[in-house]
C-alpha positions, 0 to 999 in steps of 0.5 A: 973713292977709286975709279972702277976698272975693266978686267983684262978679259973685258978690255980684250972683249970690248977692243974687239967689239969696237972693231965690229962697231966701226967695221964694214958689215960686208967684210970677212974681218967683221964676221970673224970678229963677231964669230970670236965674240959669239962662237954660236953665231951663224957664219955669213948671216948678217941679221942673225950675227947682229942679233946674237951679238946684241944679246951678248953685249947688253948684259956684259955692259950692264954688269960692268956699269953696275954697282952704282956707276951712273955712266962710263964717266966714272972710268978712267980715259983708257976704259971709257974709250973702250966702253963707249962703242959698246954703249953706242951699239946697245943704244943703236940696236934698241932702235933698229926696228924703228929706224927701219920702219922709218926708212920703209915709210919714207921709200913707200911714200917718198915723204918729206922729212917727218917728225921722228918721235922716238929720237928723244928717247934715243938721244936721252939714253945717249946723254944718260950714258955720259955723251953730250947733247950735241954728240948725241944728236950727231950719233943719232944721225949716224944711226939713221945713216948706217941703217939707210946704207945697210938697207939699200946695199944689203936689199938693193944689190943681191948676190952672194958670189965673191964679186958681189960681196966685194962690190957691197964692201966697196960701196960701204967704204965709199959711204963711210970710208974704210976707217969709220972712226976717221969718218966720225972724227973728221969726214962725216960732213966732208964727203962731197969732196969724194966723187965716185966713178962707176964703171961697167957694162950696160945692165950691170946695176950702176944705177942701183949702186949709185942710188945706194950711195946717194941715199945713204949720205949723212943728213943732220938731225935737228933736235929742235925740230925733231926731224932730219934736215932733209928727206933721203928720198930727195937727196938723190938726183939722177940724170942720164946725159946721153938723153939730151942733145948738146944744145940742151945738156948745159941747161939741164945741168946748170939751168938757165935764165928767162930770155937766155936763148930762143924758147927760154920763156921762163927760168929753169933750175938745172940738176946742180941747183936742185941737188941738196947740200946733203945730197948727191948728183948721179951723172950717168953716161958721163962718157957721152958728154962733149969736151966743152961740157967736161970742161964746165963740169970740171970747173964745178968740181974744182970750184964748187960753183956753177952759173946758169946760162944767161946768169951772172951770179954764181951758185954754190954746189954743196952735194956729192958727184957720182958718175957712171959709164960703160965707155972705155975711159982709158982708151978715150983718155989716150985718144983725147976724147976724155980730159985727163983732169976731168977724169982725175977729179971724178976718180976719188973712188972707182968701183967696177960693176961685175957682169952677170956672166962673171957672177954666174961663173963664180956662183951658178946658183946665183941665177936662181937667187936673182930670179927669185928677187926679180919675181918678188919685186914684180909680184910685190911679194915672194911667189915660190910657184912663179919662181919655179915656173920661170926657172923651168923655162930658163933651163929649157930655153936658155943655154947654160953658157949663155953670155947675158949680153944685157946682163941683170937688165936682160934677165929682168926682162927675160923674167917678165917675158917668161911670166907673160908668154912661158918662154924666152928666146935668146938673141943671137949676137951679131959677129963683127967678122961676119958683118965685115966679111959681108961688107967686103964681099958686096964691095968686091962684086960691085953691089954697093951704092954709097948710101949702102956703104954708109948704112952698113958702116953705121950699123956696124959701128952701132953694134959695136959701141951701142950709142948713136952719138959714137957712131955720129963722131966716128962717121963725122956726121950729125947725130940725126944723120947717124941715126938714119944710117943706123935705122936704115940698116935695121930695116934691110 
């Protein structure tokens, strides 16, 4: 009995569908492929497109597998390769609602990895379609990973301007690579080798981008236990490196053993020890760390091991590193303040976060979209009346060309202030030129003491760089003295 064969039209359809299945959901190319397969899909509506395509694929696949064919194994190798992505797609969409419910439940309760009751059904369906039990377990883990990535990228990073569309596409590629076929074949368990560097001004959402990557890593499904190897709520650890003095930062990163130094009354696990083998570690403000700490971090990235302070044994680090900074790393590297080799270990992928002013230049209507999102987040549910009152105050109190120096973080506080007080007064940025002119004028008439001069200079540096540690470095004083100069100038 001869094997069934796909028609030429079928092969065209399933070839395009395979590109959709393995494509980036935030890319224009995938949207164009969906429009080709489903002409009545809604352009740009990711949810509508997905549902429309699912309605088309299922019936077509059932027709081709009818007539007594138990699975795609009855087809030749070439046709099997075309049909398998369609089977994966249909099975995936049958469990999308349950996967979403699992994600939302764990987000709400930060629970441990629970028993996944519907996993047996999903895997049994894949096995009936001719997929081995081992691959079925891996595909089910992919399903969960795909939904988490879509959930955190789509919901956590709102905005439809071109720069935000590019950002979401970049984040998806960072998780699955630009070729999901290659990811599925060889890289799904090797992503810890790819470090990520997020660049952007303060308040642009680097933390949200890092969380989207860190909570979307591959987590194996364990069929014998009917649960995932770990919870994604525990797979992402963030540390702001600028919060710790030089004397403590090494302990926070690598841990210490009891008695390692004065005050070490018990052993302490640093973030590298606490990071899950299937997790990610987010090193925020990486531009603030000293050269000795950069050297030790470089060793961890090269050797994938670290040693706690006061310890002798080496511990393995199997997670992924994501780093972020608002500092000009190119200039810091030229000036010898950021190691070249450390930079090249961090930059497997470099993602730049768009500023709010860039986003509004591209799409002015994005301001209301962001206000809507922020009000919903604050209120816990959509509140169109509150959005309207906030937008009324924004239009009244904030100039249309306002630069939003604090970016989305400033907008969030503006929304909160408007909800509390009904208005928002923007801050007038300090002009470096006027500050310098004021300083020079006071020097020329002999009105400055040495203490005044240091306070003026410290304040000028702080307004430019925004970090007390940077003020201390440039003034060649310790951070406590630098803070005294900065705070002293602020009281004038």
